[in-house]
C-alpha positions as CSV (number, residue, x, y, z in Angstrom):
1,M,83.1,105.5,-101.7
2,T,83.2,102.0,-100.3
3,W,85.3,100.5,-97.5
4,N,86.6,97.0,-97.0
5,V,85.8,95.3,-93.7
6,E,87.7,92.3,-92.3
7,I,87.6,90.3,-89.2
8,E,90.5,88.1,-88.4
9,P,88.8,84.8,-87.3
10,R,91.9,83.5,-85.4
11,Q,91.9,86.7,-83.3
12,C,88.2,87.2,-82.8
13,I,86.8,86.0,-79.4
14,A,83.1,86.5,-80.4
15,S,82.4,89.2,-77.9
16,G,79.5,90.3,-80.0
17,S,80.3,94.0,-79.7
18,C,80.5,94.6,-83.5
19,A,77.2,92.8,-84.1
20,A,75.6,94.8,-81.2
21,I,76.8,98.1,-82.6
22,A,76.1,97.4,-86.3
23,P,73.8,94.3,-86.8
24,E,73.3,95.4,-90.4
25,L,77.1,95.0,-91.0
26,F,78.2,92.1,-88.7
27,V,76.9,88.9,-87.4
28,L,78.1,86.3,-84.8
29,D,78.8,83.0,-86.7
30,G,79.7,80.3,-84.3
31,S,83.0,81.0,-82.5
32,H,83.7,84.3,-84.2
33,A,82.0,87.3,-85.9
34,R,82.0,88.0,-89.6
35,P,81.1,90.9,-91.8
36,L,77.9,90.4,-93.8
37,H,79.7,92.0,-96.8
38,D,83.4,92.5,-97.6
39,R,82.7,95.9,-99.1
40,I,80.3,98.4,-97.5
41,D,79.3,102.0,-98.2
42,E,81.0,104.4,-95.8
43,D,79.4,103.9,-92.4
44,E,80.5,105.4,-89.1
45,R,79.1,102.3,-87.3
46,A,81.8,100.1,-88.9
47,L,84.5,102.4,-87.4
48,D,82.7,102.4,-84.0
49,A,82.6,98.6,-84.1
50,A,86.3,98.4,-84.9
51,D,87.1,100.8,-82.1
52,C,85.1,98.7,-79.6
53,C,86.5,95.3,-80.5
54,P,88.2,94.1,-77.3
55,V,90.9,92.2,-79.3
56,L,91.2,94.6,-82.3
57,A,90.2,91.8,-84.7
58,L,88.1,94.1,-86.9
59,T,89.8,96.2,-89.6
60,V,88.2,98.8,-91.8
61,R,90.2,100.0,-94.9
62,D,89.6,102.8,-97.4
63,G,91.5,101.4,-100.3
64,T,94.9,100.5,-98.8
65,E,94.7,102.9,-95.9
66,V,93.6,101.4,-92.5
67,I,91.0,103.8,-91.1
68,G,89.7,101.6,-88.3
69,P,90.2,101.0,-85.5
70,R,91.0,104.6,-84.9
71,P,94.0,105.5,-82.6
């Protein structure tokens, strides 16, 4: 299975938490972060990064279902 990862650039404040938690998945790119790939293999670190985003700019989807950030 694969997941879709998205970062809303207008919402992202470039805190770097996602890149610190999962540098293989996310990178800081100027004034915001971005995923290295739109689709990834299932990876708990992506969910951890979504959970830790201070402005909830990172979304992880399994198909159409939002699975991250977790409630």
